[in-house]
PARO-439825 format. One record per residue (C-alpha): residue number from 1; z, x, y. Coordinates in steps of 0.02 Angstrom, whole numbers. Layout:
! PARO-439825
(site NUM (Z X Y))
...
***
This chain:
! PARO-439825
(site 1 (-115 118 9))
(site 2 (48 219 -8))
(site 3 (202 101 -35))
(site 4 (377 138 -44))
(site 5 (437 144 -221))
(site 6 (508 -37 -218))
(site 7 (653 31 -309))
(site 8 (794 43 -173))
(site 9 (952 -35 -243))
(site 10 (1140 -36 -225))
(site 11 (1293 -123 -173))
(site 12 (1321 -169 5))
(site 13 (1493 -211 75))
(site 14 (1421 -372 138))
(site 15 (1261 -462 93))
(site 16 (1125 -427 227))
(site 17 (1096 -594 329))
(site 18 (1263 -664 266))
(site 19 (1342 -630 430))
(site 20 (1196 -701 531))
(site 21 (1241 -824 658))
(site 22 (1192 -1000 660))
(site 23 (1082 -972 811))
(site 24 (993 -830 717))
(site 25 (967 -946 567))
(site 26 (887 -1080 676))
(site 27 (780 -944 743))
(site 28 (730 -894 567))
(site 29 (683 -1068 525))
(site 30 (833 -1140 444))
(site 31 (849 -1311 518))
(site 32 (702 -1265 632))
(site 33 (540 -1330 551))
(site 34 (419 -1230 455))
(site 35 (454 -1046 487))
(site 36 (430 -932 334))
(site 37 (562 -811 297))
(site 38 (513 -658 198))
(site 39 (600 -491 146))
(site 40 (526 -316 161))
(site 41 (591 -181 46))
(site 42 (572 -46 170))
(site 43 (553 -31 354))
(site 44 (390 -40 446))
(site 45 (326 107 548))
(site 46 (224 8 685))
(site 47 (83 -107 710))
(site 48 (-60 1 763))
(site 49 (-193 -4 625))
(site 50 (-258 180 669))
(site 51 (-84 258 666))
(site 52 (-3 183 518))
(site 53 (-28 210 333))
(site 54 (120 120 240))
(site 55 (105 -40 145))
(site 56 (239 -140 245))
(site 57 (163 -104 412))
(site 58 (-9 -143 347))
(site 59 (53 -308 286))
(site 60 (112 -364 462))
(site 61 (-55 -293 542))
(site 62 (-157 -399 423))
(site 63 (-94 -551 492))
(site 64 (-120 -510 676))
(site 65 (-288 -420 660))
(site 66 (-441 -470 573))
(site 67 (-579 -377 480))
(site 68 (-759 -440 461))
(site 69 (-729 -498 286))
(site 70 (-586 -559 168))
(site 71 (-549 -585 -13))
(site 72 (-535 -762 -68))
(site 73 (-347 -779 -89))
(site 74 (-360 -869 -260))
(site 75 (-521 -812 -338))
(site 76 (-505 -692 -486))
(site 77 (-612 -588 -512))
(site 78 (-606 -561 -325))
(site 79 (-738 -643 -208))
(site 80 (-781 -586 -39))
(site 81 (-796 -705 106))
(site 82 (-847 -688 292))
(site 83 (-691 -692 406))
(site 84 (-750 -647 578))
(site 85 (-926 -606 516))
(site 86 (-1058 -744 527))
(site 87 (-1131 -709 356))
(site 88 (-1126 -580 214))
(site 89 (-1194 -409 271))
(site 90 (-1378 -358 270))
(site 91 (-1385 -201 158))
(site 92 (-1522 -75 130))
(site 93 (-1587 -48 -46))
(site 94 (-1508 121 -49))
(site 95 (-1329 63 14))
(site 96 (-1338 172 164))
(site 97 (-1370 43 305))
(site 98 (-1252 -105 321))
(site 99 (-1282 -233 468))
(site 100 (-1156 -370 509))
(site 101 (-1167 -501 636))
(site 102 (-1001 -551 712))
(site 103 (-976 -742 737))
(site 104 (-973 -791 921))
(site 105 (-825 -890 995))
(site 106 (-681 -790 916))
(site 107 (-548 -737 1040))
(site 108 (-405 -616 1049))
(site 109 (-235 -685 1075))
(site 110 (-188 -693 1259))
(site 111 (-104 -532 1328))
(site 112 (-69 -460 1493))
(site 113 (-194 -322 1459))
(site 114 (-332 -449 1480))
(site 115 (-275 -495 1659))
(site 116 (-283 -680 1635))
(site 117 (-456 -682 1553))
(site 118 (-498 -756 1390))
(site 119 (-565 -612 1290))
(site 120 (-694 -641 1163))
(site 121 (-716 -536 999))
(site 122 (-878 -432 1004))
(site 123 (-956 -303 890))
(site 124 (-900 -159 1005))
(site 125 (-720 -198 965))
(site 126 (-750 -146 780))
(site 127 (-844 12 835))
(site 128 (-697 54 948))
(site 129 (-559 11 815))
(site 130 (-649 130 684))
(site 131 (-679 270 808))
(site 132 (-482 271 834))
(site 133 (-466 341 656))
(site 134 (-570 487 707))
(site 135 (-476 525 869))
(site 136 (-369 682 839))
(site 137 (-242 616 961))
(site 138 (-198 474 835))
(site 139 (-164 589 692))
(site 140 (-223 437 585))
(site 141 (-163 438 400))
(site 142 (-315 335 365))
(site 143 (-442 466 443))
(site 144 (-490 543 277))
(site 145 (-525 374 193))
(site 146 (-651 319 328))
(site 147 (-717 493 355))
(site 148 (-776 513 176))
(site 149 (-891 361 200))
(site 150 (-1007 480 302))
(site 151 (-1030 376 461))
(site 152 (-1174 478 537))
(site 153 (-1117 565 698))
(site 154 (-935 501 715))
(site 155 (-858 662 635))
(site 156 (-958 762 755))
(site 157 (-877 681 908))
(site 158 (-709 722 825))
(site 159 (-764 904 796))
(site 160 (-810 923 977))
(site 161 (-642 855 1034))
(site 162 (-546 968 923))
(site 163 (-653 1128 978))
(site 164 (-643 1092 1163))
(site 165 (-466 1023 1151))
(site 166 (-526 878 1262))
(site 167 (-500 684 1232))
(site 168 (-603 600 1103))
(site 169 (-760 524 1184))
(site 170 (-767 343 1138))
(site 171 (-916 315 1244))
(site 172 (-1036 426 1139))
(site 173 (-1156 321 1045))
(site 174 (-1172 376 865))
(site 175 (-1307 334 745))
(site 176 (-1186 288 605))
(site 177 (-1072 167 702))
(site 178 (-1142 69 847))
(site 179 (-1154 -109 915))
(site 180 (-1340 -153 916))
(site 181 (-1297 -302 1033))
(site 182 (-1150 -409 1084))
(site 183 (-1123 -479 915))
(site 184 (-1214 -354 793))
(site 185 (-1127 -199 716))
(site 186 (-1221 -75 608))
(site 187 (-1162 66 492))
(site 188 (-1272 202 440))
(site 189 (-1203 317 299))
(site 190 (-1258 491 246))
(site 191 (-1250 444 62))
(site 192 (-1263 281 -36))
(site 193 (-1094 191 -28))
(site 194 (-1112 41 -148))
(site 195 (-932 -15 -117))
(site 196 (-931 2 70))
(site 197 (-899 -182 92))
(site 198 (-744 -186 -22))
(site 199 (-674 -19 38))
(site 200 (-690 -50 221))
(site 201 (-749 -208 287))
(site 202 (-620 -318 198))
(site 203 (-468 -233 248))
(site 204 (-380 -326 382))
(site 205 (-228 -200 374))
(site 206 (-335 -56 425))
(site 207 (-503 -105 497))
(site 208 (-467 -252 602))
(site 209 (-541 -270 776))
(site 210 (-447 -189 920))
(site 211 (-483 -222 1104))
(site 212 (-491 -60 1202))
(site 213 (-417 -142 1355))
(site 214 (-251 -161 1248))
(site 215 (-239 14 1196))
(site 216 (-280 74 1371))
(site 217 (-151 -39 1456))
(site 218 (-6 7 1334))
(site 219 (-69 184 1283))
(site 220 (-90 245 1111))
(site 221 (103 259 1080))
(site 222 (130 80 1158))
(site 223 (-5 9 1041))
(site 224 (121 25 893))
(site 225 (228 -102 976))
(site 226 (96 -211 1054))
(site 227 (-22 -275 926))
(site 228 (-155 -393 996))
(site 229 (-285 -465 875))
(site 230 (-383 -616 831))
(site 231 (-279 -665 684))
(site 232 (-171 -822 650))
(site 233 (-12 -742 715))
(site 234 (48 -633 860))
(site 235 (201 -524 865))
(site 236 (350 -618 949))
(site 237 (492 -491 933))
(site 238 (530 -337 843))
(site 239 (696 -251 804))
(site 240 (641 -91 725))
(site 241 (690 -69 541))
(site 242 (781 -232 548))
(site 243 (687 -387 597))
(site 244 (509 -433 638))
(site 245 (455 -607 701))
(site 246 (283 -672 706))
(site 247 (229 -834 787))
(site 248 (72 -938 772))
(site 249 (-62 -878 882))
(site 250 (-92 -1031 995))
(site 251 (-272 -972 1034))
(site 252 (-320 -954 855))
(site 253 (-488 -1033 815))
(site 254 (-505 -1180 701))
(site 255 (-509 -1114 526))
(site 256 (-489 -1235 376))
(site 257 (-420 -1198 205))
(site 258 (-539 -1164 65))
(site 259 (-530 -1065 -94))
(site 260 (-616 -1045 -263))
(site 261 (-490 -1026 -404))
(site 262 (-542 -1018 -576))
(site 263 (-568 -1174 -676))
(site 264 (-422 -1139 -783))
(site 265 (-305 -1098 -641))
(site 266 (-206 -1260 -641))
(site 267 (-88 -1204 -499))
(site 268 (-233 -1145 -384))
(site 269 (-344 -1302 -417))
(site 270 (-189 -1413 -371))
(site 271 (-173 -1314 -203))
(site 272 (-358 -1333 -168))
(site 273 (-348 -1521 -201))
(site 274 (-194 -1538 -82))
(site 275 (-241 -1416 61))
(site 276 (-432 -1409 68))
(site 277 (-491 -1443 246))
(site 278 (-322 -1419 322))
(site 279 (-309 -1312 473))
(site 280 (-234 -1138 460))
(site 281 (-104 -1070 476))
(site 282 (9 -1196 387))
(site 283 (167 -1133 457))
(site 284 (231 -1098 630))
(site 285 (277 -919 614))
(site 286 (358 -783 497))
(site 287 (520 -701 506))
(site 288 (535 -536 404))
(site 289 (703 -458 368))
(site 290 (707 -273 302))
(site 291 (829 -280 153))
(site 292 (814 -119 63))
(site 293 (960 -141 -46))
(site 294 (923 -240 -211))
(site 295 (1083 -339 -199))
(site 296 (1050 -395 -21))
(site 297 (880 -460 -68))
(site 298 (938 -550 -224))
(site 299 (1098 -631 -141))
(site 300 (987 -682 12))
(site 301 (868 -770 -101))
(site 302 (1009 -857 -198))
(site 303 (1089 -904 -35))
(site 304 (926 -983 25))
(site 305 (906 -859 161))
(site 306 (738 -803 120))
(site 307 (592 -906 48))
(site 308 (530 -799 -94))
(site 309 (580 -628 -172))
(site 310 (511 -499 -288))
(site 311 (657 -502 -411))
(site 312 (741 -330 -402))
(site 313 (743 -236 -566))
(site 314 (932 -240 -587))
(site 315 (930 -430 -572))
(site 316 (779 -459 -691))
(site 317 (883 -515 -836))
(site 318 (982 -633 -725))
(site 319 (823 -712 -655))
(site 320 (711 -720 -811))
(site 321 (796 -676 -968))
(site 322 (656 -634 -1098))
(site 323 (534 -676 -965))
(site 324 (590 -860 -949))
(site 325 (656 -928 -785))
(site 326 (845 -942 -795))
(site 327 (903 -1118 -807))
(site 328 (1011 -1119 -651))
(site 329 (858 -1068 -554))
(site 330 (744 -1191 -638))
(site 331 (863 -1330 -600))
(site 332 (846 -1289 -418))
(site 333 (657 -1312 -422))
(site 334 (630 -1118 -407))
(site 335 (445 -1068 -457))
(site 336 (414 -906 -550))
(site 337 (254 -795 -550))
(site 338 (259 -648 -660))
(site 339 (117 -516 -678))
(site 340 (78 -329 -695))
(site 341 (47 -272 -525))
(site 342 (-112 -164 -482))
(site 343 (-13 -8 -444))
(site 344 (42 153 -509))
(site 345 (212 243 -485))
(site 346 (196 431 -496))
(site 347 (275 591 -447))
(site 348 (182 739 -374))
(site 349 (194 927 -365))
(site 350 (147 1023 -208))
(site 351 (12 1138 -261))
(site 352 (54 1252 -116))
(site 353 (237 1260 -165))
(site 354 (290 1436 -220))
(site 355 (385 1368 -369))
(site 356 (281 1222 -440))
(site 357 (115 1247 -356))
(site 358 (-38 1356 -398))
(site 359 (-175 1363 -531))
(site 360 (-128 1509 -631))
(site 361 (-94 1474 -815))
(site 362 (97 1491 -798))
(site 363 (100 1375 -648))
(site 364 (7 1242 -742))
(site 365 (113 1266 -892))
(site 366 (273 1240 -788))
(site 367 (204 1069 -719))
(site 368 (146 1013 -885))
(site 369 (321 1060 -969))
(site 370 (415 961 -821))
(site 371 (297 816 -860))
(site 372 (328 828 -1046))
(site 373 (513 837 -1021))
(site 374 (530 683 -919))
(site 375 (600 533 -1005))
(site 376 (489 390 -954))
(site 377 (561 272 -1079))
(site 378 (737 299 -1002))
(site 379 (657 260 -828))
(site 380 (584 97 -892))
(site 381 (730 46 -1001))
(site 382 (879 89 -882))
(site 383 (818 109 -709))
(site 384 (676 -20 -706))
(site 385 (762 -140 -828))
(site 386 (606 -156 -931))
(site 387 (502 -210 -781))
(site 388 (363 -84 -806))
(site 389 (225 -21 -922))
(site 390 (201 158 -960))
(site 391 (54 221 -868))
(site 392 (-73 338 -949))
(site 393 (-166 383 -794))
(site 394 (-164 346 -610))
(site 395 (-297 209 -608))
(site 396 (-213 38 -574))
(site 397 (-227 -112 -691))
(site 398 (-360 -233 -637))
(site 399 (-471 -110 -544))
(site 400 (-641 -38 -603))
(site 401 (-598 133 -686))
(site 402 (-444 72 -767))
(site 403 (-452 88 -955))
(site 404 (-316 3 -1057))
(site 405 (-359 108 -1211))
(site 406 (-350 281 -1125))
(site 407 (-215 391 -1186))
(site 408 (-169 564 -1125))
(site 409 (-27 696 -1116))
(site 410 (9 630 -941))
(site 411 (121 495 -1015))
(site 412 (191 598 -1163))
(site 413 (375 637 -1185))
(site 414 (400 782 -1291))
(site 415 (550 897 -1244))
(site 416 (513 1014 -1388))
(site 417 (342 1052 -1333))
(site 418 (397 1076 -1154))
(site 419 (524 1206 -1215))
(site 420 (385 1297 -1315))
(site 421 (270 1295 -1164))
(site 422 (403 1374 -1051))
(site 423 (446 1509 -1183))
(site 424 (265 1560 -1200))
(site 425 (232 1578 -1014))
(site 426 (395 1675 -979))
(site 427 (512 1551 -910))
(site 428 (659 1616 -1006))
(site 429 (854 1614 -996))
(site 430 (879 1794 -968))
(site 431 (1061 1796 -921))
(site 432 (1120 1675 -1051))
(site 433 (1188 1546 -925))
(site 434 (1090 1406 -999))
(site 435 (962 1395 -858))
(site 436 (787 1470 -859))
(site 437 (721 1595 -733))
(site 438 (543 1622 -669))
(site 439 (433 1745 -760))
(site 440 (483 1882 -628))
(site 441 (670 1852 -661))
(site 442 (711 1742 -501))
(site 443 (803 1589 -518))
(site 444 (693 1433 -572))
(site 445 (750 1286 -468))
(site 446 (639 1137 -421))
(site 447 (654 1061 -255))
(site 448 (625 862 -255))
(site 449 (635 745 -99))
(site 450 (733 589 -121))
(site 451 (816 447 -25))
(site 452 (1000 391 -27))
(site 453 (1011 225 -115))
(site 454 (1097 191 -273))
(site 455 (933 167 -376))
(site 456 (868 332 -299))
(site 457 (1021 413 -375))
(site 458 (973 333 -539))
(site 459 (805 408 -533))
(site 460 (874 576 -493))
(site 461 (990 567 -637))
(site 462 (846 534 -751))
(site 463 (759 692 -682))
(site 464 (911 789 -699))
(site 465 (952 739 -876))
(site 466 (771 761 -928))
(site 467 (751 940 -854))
(site 468 (932 989 -913))
(site 469 (866 968 -1092))
(site 470 (740 1105 -1070))
(site 471 (851 1217 -961))
(site 472 (774 1190 -794))
(site 473 (876 1152 -633))
(site 474 (820 1032 -499))
(site 475 (892 1006 -324))
(site 476 (872 846 -223))
(site 477 (846 849 -35))
(site 478 (891 676 40))
(site 479 (807 600 193))
(site 480 (742 430 247))
(site 481 (569 380 166))
(site 482 (472 399 338))
(site 483 (539 570 361))
(site 484 (493 623 180))
(site 485 (320 552 200))
(site 486 (300 651 362))
(site 487 (359 815 272))
(site 488 (251 775 118))
(site 489 (98 764 230))
(site 490 (139 930 310))
(site 491 (160 1013 142))
(site 492 (341 1044 159))
(site 493 (399 947 6))
(site 494 (394 1033 -173))
(site 495 (400 863 -271))
(site 496 (420 681 -228))
(site 497 (413 509 -316))
(site 498 (312 369 -234))
(site 499 (190 226 -283))
(site 500 (11 176 -242))
(site 501 (-41 -9 -235))
(site 502 (-228 -46 -244))
(site 503 (-312 -115 -94))
(site 504 (-484 -144 -169))
(site 505 (-543 -197 -340))
(site 506 (-596 -11 -367))
(site 507 (-490 129 -430))
(site 508 (-578 264 -331))
(site 509 (-462 255 -178))
(site 510 (-309 314 -285))
(site 511 (-410 461 -334))
(site 512 (-417 511 -152))
(site 513 (-238 571 -182))
(site 514 (-311 719 -274))
(site 515 (-468 741 -172))
(site 516 (-462 904 -64))
(site 517 (-533 832 99))
(site 518 (-386 716 103))
(site 519 (-259 863 104))
(site 520 (-139 823 245))
(site 521 (-160 636 235))
(site 522 (-158 538 61))
(site 523 (-183 699 -44))
(site 524 (7 735 -38))
(site 525 (-6 856 -197))
(site 526 (-131 967 -87))
(site 527 (-230 976 -247))
(site 528 (-398 1067 -223))
(site 529 (-510 1087 -367))
(site 530 (-702 1091 -345))
(site 531 (-735 1013 -517))
(site 532 (-629 863 -467))
(site 533 (-708 847 -298))
(site 534 (-879 853 -375))
(site 535 (-833 704 -492))
(site 536 (-756 608 -343))
(site 537 (-919 629 -238))
(site 538 (-1026 584 -377))
(site 539 (-931 416 -414))
(site 540 (-936 379 -234))
(site 541 (-1126 356 -229))
(site 542 (-1148 272 -406))
(site 543 (-1153 83 -433))
(site 544 (-1017 17 -557))
(site 545 (-1082 46 -732))
(site 546 (-1056 159 -890))
(site 547 (-1096 319 -802))
(site 548 (-970 288 -663))
(site 549 (-839 231 -787))
(site 550 (-861 384 -882))
(site 551 (-828 489 -725))
(site 552 (-654 404 -714))
(site 553 (-615 471 -887))
(site 554 (-673 650 -835))
(site 555 (-559 634 -683))
(site 556 (-412 576 -787))
(site 557 (-430 721 -911))
(site 558 (-436 857 -768))
(site 559 (-279 782 -690))
(site 560 (-193 785 -860))
(site 561 (-241 965 -880))
(site 562 (-183 1026 -707))
(site 563 (-41 896 -682))
(site 564 (-41 887 -492))
(site 565 (27 711 -520))
(site 566 (129 643 -659))
(site 567 (92 453 -684))
(site 568 (253 353 -726))
(site 569 (222 171 -743))
(site 570 (132 10 -684))
(site 571 (261 -108 -617))
(site 572 (290 -283 -679))
(site 573 (335 -409 -536))
(site 574 (424 -569 -554))
(site 575 (411 -666 -397))
(site 576 (522 -818 -368))
(site 577 (482 -957 -234))
(site 578 (603 -1078 -161))
(site 579 (545 -1253 -196))
(site 580 (511 -1291 -18))
(site 581 (361 -1174 -7))
(site 582 (193 -1205 -79))
(site 583 (36 -1103 -91))
(site 584 (113 -932 -109))
(site 585 (53 -817 -248))
(site 586 (37 -628 -230))
(site 587 (-120 -564 -307))
(site 588 (-218 -408 -315))
(site 589 (-289 -325 -156))
(site 590 (-231 -460 -42))
(site 591 (-99 -425 91))
(site 592 (-145 -572 215))
(site 593 (-77 -727 131))
(site 594 (62 -800 247))
(site 595 (-51 -921 337))
(site 596 (-85 -1008 170))
(site 597 (96 -1049 141))
(site 598 (162 -1224 182))
(site 599 (348 -1230 222))
(site 600 (438 -1400 201))
(site 601 (575 -1375 330))
(site 602 (640 -1555 294))
(site 603 (665 -1514 106))
(site 604 (748 -1344 152))
(site 605 (872 -1428 265))
(site 606 (911 -1563 136))
(site 607 (945 -1434 -4))
(site 608 (1040 -1308 104))
(site 609 (1143 -1422 203))
***
């Protein structure tokens, strides 16, 4: 899942939320019971699963819509549990046929689209929801992910719509995606997909059930602002890029707390002892504030205006000097959770760009020289305040395919070698002005997309200093993150810097960023290499084991050789919880956790006055 770089920082003239009225504070839970208050680091794009592809929108979506299965929110290694499914799927021996029965008696939240009727969840709702990713009208960022699973016949419906320039036919029955009866859905795949369950059926942020009546009532564009699902919350209000309010879904079925933490997980075991058998959700709603600036988030937490925070890098030493919770926070009862996240921060080169793109030796040499020149230790030390580990490859920690022992030139810092590469391949300073030119004598200027915050400027300064040391100029084009993402998907960005957070326990999804069929969606680098695609296709059909693990190493070596992406770091997260919330712990691959968080509103009132 593409995520914004979680590195926007800077000084605000006034702390966000500091000017909030007492009426707004009451609406956000202060003095008003058990409303959970959380910050987002970047603005959402909307709440339609098929039309969004960013982490923050998906996080909200995952609390409104429900997939067939979910991950146990405390188990590690991860365990899959039925959510709306009645049981685990029936799977053919070749992993090509997956059959799931939906549990009867689950209902969508009430909505005007249902015209006063109570609307039961049925298998056809999942068929419809997944087909929407194939509908060209939705321009779905998630299309390439689901299309590569090879659902027999569905892409053919898309192709007919594209060829005839007619609407996608949702009523065509396809062999690969169909409801066998009211409560049974079956998936038939062209190739074996041993991880189809984890990759698709557990993802509430993408593949939750959607009622066709709702989309037809509001229209595809209106669906972004009118999410109606079967989950524990429903959307109460939305001020775009500012504030999102969710409220308890009054029609949510009886779902009782249960989890399977490891025996040595003392915190998880305590939560199970305290909460097991209690009805979900624990709180009455969630208020989300968009706080892009680091100072705003940090001061909002200190002022008790939000209930938890991922400590911004520039305040890491204030919150946890030497990795230990600061005494002033410990005295307040603040709880800390620190871990290496299952993510990778990386920069990419647009392979279609006339300057940094291409597969000719001199183009490969330029990208590798730029990668060698980039001072990753400066980024970790100065910009990230030590809150990151150097990445050797794009696979995220904690996923199958990640190898902690792997080493490559992807992570090397060697300006001398970079200068030598540029000299050999004709990137010389011909006019003596201190800057290199292209081999044909034209100016060599790299173009990089960026945003406007203070910490973005710190990253830009690191790039500028790194490339200045080898005589290469770089220019920065500033825009808002959603605009940069749109331009990148259209192939109009030369270079950019972003992150990828794992959404499954497997590393293959991050390799889709380099898979040629995903050009235009997740493959922002527009990298197209048959040898890489063949590795990707092969690992998709293999079960986990030594042969598949070896393919990840082959893929990493190819990426290091051609350098469409430069892996930077895996981020270290330090989370702080206010003492009045219990049950929150961010873990791998889980973005639906708010219903498990208990908010003691009375304690919050006592402690905050």
